[in-house]
PDB file of N, CA, C, O and CB in Angstrom:
ATOM      1  N   MET A   1       0.828  -1.184   0.000  1.00  0.00           N
ATOM      2  CA  MET A   1       0.000   0.000   0.000  1.00  0.00           C
ATOM      3  C   MET A   1       0.876   1.254   0.000  1.00  0.00           C
ATOM      4  O   MET A   1       0.570   2.244  -0.664  1.00  0.00           O
ATOM      5  CB  MET A   1      -0.944  -0.005   1.209  1.00  0.00           C
ATOM      6  N   VAL A   2       1.958   1.189   0.749  1.00  0.00           N
ATOM      7  CA  VAL A   2       2.869   2.336   0.785  1.00  0.00           C
ATOM      8  C   VAL A   2       3.524   2.514  -0.578  1.00  0.00           C
ATOM      9  O   VAL A   2       3.672   3.635  -1.065  1.00  0.00           O
ATOM     10  CB  VAL A   2       3.946   2.154   1.885  1.00  0.00           C
ATOM     11  N   GLY A   3       3.913   1.397  -1.186  1.00  0.00           N
ATOM     12  CA  GLY A   3       4.536   1.463  -2.508  1.00  0.00           C
ATOM     13  C   GLY A   3       3.606   2.036  -3.561  1.00  0.00           C
ATOM     14  O   GLY A   3       4.024   2.861  -4.373  1.00  0.00           O
ATOM     15  N   LEU A   4       2.361   1.613  -3.559  1.00  0.00           N
ATOM     16  CA  LEU A   4       1.378   2.140  -4.498  1.00  0.00           C
ATOM     17  C   LEU A   4       1.152   3.629  -4.263  1.00  0.00           C
ATOM     18  O   LEU A   4       1.010   4.396  -5.215  1.00  0.00           O
ATOM     19  CB  LEU A   4       0.055   1.376  -4.376  1.00  0.00           C
ATOM     20  N   GLY A   5       1.119   4.034  -3.012  1.00  0.00           N
ATOM     21  CA  GLY A   5       0.953   5.447  -2.695  1.00  0.00           C
ATOM     22  C   GLY A   5       2.099   6.289  -3.216  1.00  0.00           C
ATOM     23  O   GLY A   5       1.884   7.382  -3.741  1.00  0.00           O
ATOM     24  N   ILE A   6       3.321   5.786  -3.072  1.00  0.00           N
ATOM     25  CA  ILE A   6       4.485   6.522  -3.573  1.00  0.00           C
ATOM     26  C   ILE A   6       4.457   6.615  -5.095  1.00  0.00           C
ATOM     27  O   ILE A   6       4.778   7.661  -5.660  1.00  0.00           O
ATOM     28  CB  ILE A   6       5.787   5.850  -3.110  1.00  0.00           C
ATOM     29  N   VAL A   7       4.076   5.529  -5.757  1.00  0.00           N
ATOM     30  CA  VAL A   7       3.969   5.552  -7.218  1.00  0.00           C
ATOM     31  C   VAL A   7       2.935   6.583  -7.658  1.00  0.00           C
ATOM     32  O   VAL A   7       3.180   7.343  -8.596  1.00  0.00           O
ATOM     33  CB  VAL A   7       3.594   4.156  -7.759  1.00  0.00           C
ATOM     34  N   LEU A   8       1.789   6.617  -6.995  1.00  0.00           N
ATOM     35  CA  LEU A   8       0.754   7.592  -7.349  1.00  0.00           C
ATOM     36  C   LEU A   8       1.206   9.020  -7.070  1.00  0.00           C
ATOM     37  O   LEU A   8       0.867   9.934  -7.821  1.00  0.00           O
ATOM     38  CB  LEU A   8      -0.532   7.298  -6.583  1.00  0.00           C
ATOM     39  N   LEU A   9       1.971   9.220  -5.995  1.00  0.00           N
ATOM     40  CA  LEU A   9       2.515  10.551  -5.715  1.00  0.00           C
ATOM     41  C   LEU A   9       3.431  11.012  -6.839  1.00  0.00           C
ATOM     42  O   LEU A   9       3.357  12.159  -7.280  1.00  0.00           O
ATOM     43  CB  LEU A   9       3.275  10.551  -4.385  1.00  0.00           C
ATOM     44  N   VAL A  10       4.284  10.124  -7.293  1.00  0.00           N
ATOM     45  CA  VAL A  10       5.223  10.482  -8.362  1.00  0.00           C
ATOM     46  C   VAL A  10       4.480  10.761  -9.664  1.00  0.00           C
ATOM     47  O   VAL A  10       4.761  11.750 -10.341  1.00  0.00           O
ATOM     48  CB  VAL A  10       6.256   9.360  -8.574  1.00  0.00           C
ATOM     49  N   ILE A  11       3.535   9.896 -10.015  1.00  0.00           N
ATOM     50  CA  ILE A  11       2.765  10.099 -11.255  1.00  0.00           C
ATOM     51  C   ILE A  11       1.954  11.384 -11.169  1.00  0.00           C
ATOM     52  O   ILE A  11       1.899  12.147 -12.133  1.00  0.00           O
ATOM     53  CB  ILE A  11       1.827   8.894 -11.525  1.00  0.00           C
ATOM     54  N   GLY A  12       1.328  11.630 -10.033  1.00  0.00           N
ATOM     55  CA  GLY A  12       0.549  12.856  -9.862  1.00  0.00           C
ATOM     56  C   GLY A  12       1.411  14.095  -9.935  1.00  0.00           C
ATOM     57  O   GLY A  12       0.984  15.113 -10.479  1.00  0.00           O
ATOM     58  N   PHE A  13       2.625  14.030  -9.393  1.00  0.00           N
ATOM     59  CA  PHE A  13       3.539  15.174  -9.429  1.00  0.00           C
ATOM     60  C   PHE A  13       4.024  15.442 -10.853  1.00  0.00           C
ATOM     61  O   PHE A  13       4.076  16.591 -11.292  1.00  0.00           O
ATOM     62  CB  PHE A  13       4.741  14.931  -8.498  1.00  0.00           C
ATOM     63  N   VAL A  14       4.375  14.382 -11.564  1.00  0.00           N
ATOM     64  CA  VAL A  14       4.912  14.539 -12.925  1.00  0.00           C
ATOM     65  C   VAL A  14       3.844  15.026 -13.892  1.00  0.00           C
ATOM     66  O   VAL A  14       4.104  15.904 -14.715  1.00  0.00           O
ATOM     67  CB  VAL A  14       5.497  13.214 -13.426  1.00  0.00           C
ATOM     68  N   THR A  15       2.649  14.465 -13.801  1.00  0.00           N
ATOM     69  CA  THR A  15       1.588  14.826 -14.742  1.00  0.00           C
ATOM     70  C   THR A  15       0.780  16.038 -14.303  1.00  0.00           C
ATOM     71  O   THR A  15       0.082  16.645 -15.116  1.00  0.00           O
ATOM     72  CB  THR A  15       0.666  13.660 -14.934  1.00  0.00           C
ATOM     73  N   GLY A  16       0.867  16.392 -13.044  1.00  0.00           N
ATOM     74  CA  GLY A  16       0.116  17.544 -12.548  1.00  0.00           C
ATOM     75  C   GLY A  16      -1.338  17.242 -12.240  1.00  0.00           C
ATOM     76  O   GLY A  16      -2.157  18.156 -12.149  1.00  0.00           O
ATOM     77  N   ILE A  17      -1.668  15.966 -12.079  1.00  0.00           N
ATOM     78  CA  ILE A  17      -3.044  15.565 -11.757  1.00  0.00           C
ATOM     79  C   ILE A  17      -3.189  15.543 -10.236  1.00  0.00           C
ATOM     80  O   ILE A  17      -2.594  14.703  -9.560  1.00  0.00           O
ATOM     81  CB  ILE A  17      -3.396  14.158 -12.380  1.00  0.00           C
ATOM     82  N   ALA A  18      -3.970  16.457  -9.714  1.00  0.00           N
ATOM     83  CA  ALA A  18      -4.074  16.649  -8.268  1.00  0.00           C
ATOM     84  C   ALA A  18      -4.742  15.469  -7.559  1.00  0.00           C
ATOM     85  O   ALA A  18      -4.393  15.171  -6.417  1.00  0.00           O
ATOM     86  CB  ALA A  18      -4.845  17.916  -7.977  1.00  0.00           C
ATOM     87  N   ILE A  19      -5.687  14.798  -8.203  1.00  0.00           N
ATOM     88  CA  ILE A  19      -6.393  13.698  -7.549  1.00  0.00           C
ATOM     89  C   ILE A  19      -5.448  12.534  -7.286  1.00  0.00           C
ATOM     90  O   ILE A  19      -5.583  11.857  -6.268  1.00  0.00           O
ATOM     91  CB  ILE A  19      -7.580  13.233  -8.405  1.00  0.00           C
ATOM     92  N   LEU A  20      -4.491  12.286  -8.181  1.00  0.00           N
ATOM     93  CA  LEU A  20      -3.516  11.222  -7.953  1.00  0.00           C
ATOM     94  C   LEU A  20      -2.610  11.570  -6.780  1.00  0.00           C
ATOM     95  O   LEU A  20      -2.237  10.703  -5.990  1.00  0.00           O
ATOM     96  CB  LEU A  20      -2.678  10.976  -9.216  1.00  0.00           C
ATOM     97  N   TRP A  21      -2.265  12.841  -6.677  1.00  0.00           N
ATOM     98  CA  TRP A  21      -1.445  13.312  -5.562  1.00  0.00           C
ATOM     99  C   TRP A  21      -2.173  13.081  -4.241  1.00  0.00           C
ATOM    100  O   TRP A  21      -1.578  12.600  -3.277  1.00  0.00           O
ATOM    101  CB  TRP A  21      -1.100  14.809  -5.733  1.00  0.00           C
ATOM    102  N   THR A  22      -3.462  13.424  -4.197  1.00  0.00           N
ATOM    103  CA  THR A  22      -4.263  13.264  -2.986  1.00  0.00           C
ATOM    104  C   THR A  22      -4.427  11.794  -2.615  1.00  0.00           C
ATOM    105  O   THR A  22      -4.252  11.427  -1.453  1.00  0.00           O
ATOM    106  CB  THR A  22      -5.631  13.910  -3.169  1.00  0.00           C
ATOM    107  N   ILE A  23      -4.757  10.960  -3.579  1.00  0.00           N
ATOM    108  CA  ILE A  23      -4.920   9.529  -3.314  1.00  0.00           C
ATOM    109  C   ILE A  23      -3.599   8.924  -2.857  1.00  0.00           C
ATOM    110  O   ILE A  23      -3.586   8.064  -1.976  1.00  0.00           O
ATOM    111  CB  ILE A  23      -5.438   8.796  -4.570  1.00  0.00           C
ATOM    112  N   GLY A  24      -2.486   9.362  -3.444  1.00  0.00           N
ATOM    113  CA  GLY A  24      -1.174   8.869  -3.039  1.00  0.00           C
ATOM    114  C   GLY A  24      -0.857   9.204  -1.600  1.00  0.00           C
ATOM    115  O   GLY A  24      -0.330   8.362  -0.873  1.00  0.00           O
ATOM    116  N   ILE A  25      -1.167  10.417  -1.171  1.00  0.00           N
ATOM    117  CA  ILE A  25      -0.923  10.819   0.216  1.00  0.00           C
ATOM    118  C   ILE A  25      -1.757   9.976   1.168  1.00  0.00           C
ATOM    119  O   ILE A  25      -1.263   9.533   2.205  1.00  0.00           O
ATOM    120  CB  ILE A  25      -1.238  12.312   0.413  1.00  0.00           C
ATOM    121  N   VAL A  26      -3.009   9.754   0.825  1.00  0.00           N
ATOM    122  CA  VAL A  26      -3.901   8.961   1.678  1.00  0.00           C
ATOM    123  C   VAL A  26      -3.388   7.525   1.784  1.00  0.00           C
ATOM    124  O   VAL A  26      -3.356   6.964   2.879  1.00  0.00           O
ATOM    125  CB  VAL A  26      -5.351   8.976   1.121  1.00  0.00           C
ATOM    126  N   LEU A  27      -2.987   6.925   0.662  1.00  0.00           N
ATOM    127  CA  LEU A  27      -2.500   5.546   0.692  1.00  0.00           C
ATOM    128  C   LEU A  27      -1.204   5.413   1.474  1.00  0.00           C
ATOM    129  O   LEU A  27      -1.021   4.438   2.203  1.00  0.00           O
ATOM    130  CB  LEU A  27      -2.297   5.034  -0.719  1.00  0.00           C
ATOM    131  N   VAL A  28      -0.307   6.370   1.336  1.00  0.00           N
ATOM    132  CA  VAL A  28       0.933   6.329   2.109  1.00  0.00           C
ATOM    133  C   VAL A  28       0.627   6.428   3.597  1.00  0.00           C
ATOM    134  O   VAL A  28       1.214   5.700   4.399  1.00  0.00           O
ATOM    135  CB  VAL A  28       1.883   7.464   1.679  1.00  0.00           C
ATOM    136  N   ALA A  29      -0.278   7.313   3.973  1.00  0.00           N
ATOM    137  CA  ALA A  29      -0.620   7.477   5.389  1.00  0.00           C
ATOM    138  C   ALA A  29      -1.259   6.209   5.958  1.00  0.00           C
ATOM    139  O   ALA A  29      -0.872   5.754   7.035  1.00  0.00           O
ATOM    140  CB  ALA A  29      -1.571   8.670   5.572  1.00  0.00           C
ATOM    141  N   ILE A  30      -2.219   5.643   5.257  1.00  0.00           N
ATOM    142  CA  ILE A  30      -2.885   4.424   5.737  1.00  0.00           C
ATOM    143  C   ILE A  30      -1.901   3.265   5.787  1.00  0.00           C
ATOM    144  O   ILE A  30      -1.890   2.498   6.750  1.00  0.00           O
ATOM    145  CB  ILE A  30      -4.086   4.063   4.834  1.00  0.00           C
ATOM    146  N   GLY A  31      -1.079   3.134   4.758  1.00  0.00           N
ATOM    147  CA  GLY A  31      -0.082   2.066   4.734  1.00  0.00           C
ATOM    148  C   GLY A  31       0.911   2.190   5.868  1.00  0.00           C
ATOM    149  O   GLY A  31       1.295   1.182   6.461  1.00  0.00           O
ATOM    150  N   ALA A  32       1.338   3.405   6.186  1.00  0.00           N
ATOM    151  CA  ALA A  32       2.285   3.615   7.277  1.00  0.00           C
ATOM    152  C   ALA A  32       1.653   3.268   8.621  1.00  0.00           C
ATOM    153  O   ALA A  32       2.308   2.675   9.478  1.00  0.00           O
ATOM    154  CB  ALA A  32       2.780   5.065   7.284  1.00  0.00           C
ATOM    155  N   ILE A  33       0.405   3.626   8.808  1.00  0.00           N
ATOM    156  CA  ILE A  33      -0.297   3.307  10.059  1.00  0.00           C
ATOM    157  C   ILE A  33      -0.441   1.795  10.221  1.00  0.00           C
ATOM    158  O   ILE A  33      -0.183   1.262  11.300  1.00  0.00           O
ATOM    159  CB  ILE A  33      -1.689   3.982  10.091  1.00  0.00           C
ATOM    160  N   LEU A  34      -0.852   1.103   9.161  1.00  0.00           N
ATOM    161  CA  LEU A  34      -0.989  -0.357   9.238  1.00  0.00           C
ATOM    162  C   LEU A  34       0.359  -1.023   9.465  1.00  0.00           C
ATOM    163  O   LEU A  34       0.449  -2.008  10.197  1.00  0.00           O
ATOM    164  CB  LEU A  34      -1.632  -0.904   7.960  1.00  0.00           C
ATOM    165  N   TRP A  35       1.400  -0.496   8.846  1.00  0.00           N
ATOM    166  CA  TRP A  35       2.737  -1.047   9.010  1.00  0.00           C
ATOM    167  C   TRP A  35       3.214  -0.889  10.454  1.00  0.00           C
ATOM    168  O   TRP A  35       3.763  -1.824  11.036  1.00  0.00           O
ATOM    169  CB  TRP A  35       3.717  -0.367   8.045  1.00  0.00           C
ATOM    170  N   LEU A  36       3.004   0.290  11.027  1.00  0.00           N
ATOM    171  CA  LEU A  36       3.410   0.519  12.409  1.00  0.00           C
ATOM    172  C   LEU A  36       2.630  -0.356  13.384  1.00  0.00           C
ATOM    173  O   LEU A  36       3.213  -0.915  14.313  1.00  0.00           O
ATOM    174  CB  LEU A  36       3.226   1.982  12.770  1.00  0.00           C
ATOM    175  N   LEU A  37       1.330  -0.482  13.184  1.00  0.00           N
ATOM    176  CA  LEU A  37       0.533  -1.335  14.062  1.00  0.00           C
ATOM    177  C   LEU A  37       0.966  -2.790  13.958  1.00  0.00           C
ATOM    178  O   LEU A  37       1.052  -3.488  14.969  1.00  0.00           O
ATOM    179  CB  LEU A  37      -0.950  -1.206  13.725  1.00  0.00           C
ATOM    180  N   GLY A  38       1.235  -3.245  12.752  1.00  0.00           N
ATOM    181  CA  GLY A  38       1.706  -4.615  12.569  1.00  0.00           C
ATOM    182  C   GLY A  38       3.075  -4.831  13.190  1.00  0.00           C
ATOM    183  O   GLY A  38       3.343  -5.896  13.745  1.00  0.00           O
ATOM    184  N   ALA A  39       3.947  -3.829  13.101  1.00  0.00           N
ATOM    185  CA  ALA A  39       5.284  -3.951  13.670  1.00  0.00           C
ATOM    186  C   ALA A  39       5.248  -3.988  15.194  1.00  0.00           C
ATOM    187  O   ALA A  39       6.116  -4.590  15.826  1.00  0.00           O
ATOM    188  CB  ALA A  39       6.160  -2.801  13.199  1.00  0.00           C
ATOM    189  N   MET A  40       4.247  -3.345  15.781  1.00  0.00           N
ATOM    190  CA  MET A  40       4.122  -3.350  17.234  1.00  0.00           C
ATOM    191  C   MET A  40       3.428  -4.607  17.747  1.00  0.00           C
ATOM    192  O   MET A  40       3.313  -4.795  18.958  1.00  0.00           O
ATOM    193  CB  MET A  40       3.363  -2.123  17.691  1.00  0.00           C
ATOM    194  N   GLY A  41       2.966  -5.465  16.848  1.00  0.00           N
ATOM    195  CA  GLY A  41       2.355  -6.718  17.254  1.00  0.00           C
ATOM    196  C   GLY A  41       0.853  -6.685  17.372  1.00  0.00           C
ATOM    197  O   GLY A  41       0.250  -7.677  17.781  1.00  0.00           O
ATOM    198  N   HIS A  42       0.223  -5.569  17.024  1.00  0.00           N
ATOM    199  CA  HIS A  42      -1.229  -5.482  17.085  1.00  0.00           C
ATOM    200  C   HIS A  42      -1.850  -6.132  15.856  1.00  0.00           C
ATOM    201  O   HIS A  42      -1.367  -5.941  14.740  1.00  0.00           O
ATOM    202  CB  HIS A  42      -1.679  -4.018  17.201  1.00  0.00           C
ATOM    203  N   ALA A  43      -2.902  -6.888  16.054  1.00  0.00           N
ATOM    204  CA  ALA A  43      -3.633  -7.464  14.935  1.00  0.00           C
ATOM    205  C   ALA A  43      -4.598  -6.403  14.401  1.00  0.00           C
ATOM    206  O   ALA A  43      -5.374  -5.820  15.158  1.00  0.00           O
ATOM    207  CB  ALA A  43      -4.398  -8.768  15.364  1.00  0.00           C
ATOM    208  N   VAL A  44      -4.540  -6.165  13.103  1.00  0.00           N
ATOM    209  CA  VAL A  44      -5.410  -5.182  12.466  1.00  0.00           C
ATOM    210  C   VAL A  44      -6.306  -5.933  11.494  1.00  0.00           C
ATOM    211  O   VAL A  44      -5.816  -6.556  10.552  1.00  0.00           O
ATOM    212  CB  VAL A  44      -4.584  -4.059  11.736  1.00  0.00           C
ATOM    213  N   ALA A  45      -7.601  -5.880  11.711  1.00  0.00           N
ATOM    214  CA  ALA A  45      -8.585  -6.566  10.868  1.00  0.00           C
ATOM    215  C   ALA A  45      -8.313  -8.062  10.795  1.00  0.00           C
ATOM    216  O   ALA A  45      -8.511  -8.688   9.754  1.00  0.00           O
ATOM    217  CB  ALA A  45      -8.585  -5.971   9.463  1.00  0.00           C
ATOM    218  N   GLY A  46      -7.859  -8.628  11.906  1.00  0.00           N
ATOM    219  CA  GLY A  46      -7.638 -10.068  11.966  1.00  0.00           C
ATOM    220  C   GLY A  46      -6.306 -10.512  11.393  1.00  0.00           C
ATOM    221  O   GLY A  46      -6.052 -11.714  11.308  1.00  0.00           O
ATOM    222  N   ARG A  47      -5.437  -9.572  10.993  1.00  0.00           N
ATOM    223  CA  ARG A  47      -4.140  -9.933  10.415  1.00  0.00           C
ATOM    224  C   ARG A  47      -3.028  -9.427  11.321  1.00  0.00           C
ATOM    225  O   ARG A  47      -3.096  -8.307  11.828  1.00  0.00           O
ATOM    226  CB  ARG A  47      -3.985  -9.352   8.981  1.00  0.00           C
ATOM    227  N   LYS A  48      -2.015 -10.242  11.523  1.00  0.00           N
ATOM    228  CA  LYS A  48      -0.874  -9.838  12.330  1.00  0.00           C
ATOM    229  C   LYS A  48       0.091  -8.956  11.558  1.00  0.00           C
ATOM    230  O   LYS A  48       0.701  -8.057  12.136  1.00  0.00           O
ATOM    231  CB  LYS A  48      -0.152 -11.053  12.846  1.00  0.00           C
ATOM    232  N   HIS A  49       0.243  -9.200  10.247  1.00  0.00           N
ATOM    233  CA  HIS A  49       1.219  -8.474   9.446  1.00  0.00           C
ATOM    234  C   HIS A  49       0.572  -7.953   8.179  1.00  0.00           C
ATOM    235  O   HIS A  49      -0.254  -8.638   7.574  1.00  0.00           O
ATOM    236  CB  HIS A  49       2.417  -9.367   9.105  1.00  0.00           C
ATOM    237  N   TYR A  50       0.933  -6.764   7.778  1.00  0.00           N
ATOM    238  CA  TYR A  50       0.487  -6.192   6.509  1.00  0.00           C
ATOM    239  C   TYR A  50       1.678  -5.946   5.637  1.00  0.00           C
ATOM    240  O   TYR A  50       1.532  -5.464   4.514  1.00  0.00           O
ATOM    241  CB  TYR A  50      -0.300  -4.892   6.720  1.00  0.00           C
TER     242      TYR A  50
END
């Protein structure tokens, strides 16, 4: 999810499409939160690791 967010950020920046930039920021933020929760050992939505 973090990787997809970064790709969308780059594509949105290069092409100037603001919606891709916004979606990329949201995906990076959600991916980082899930990654941190998984790293701390918390199960998120029934999964130990994301």
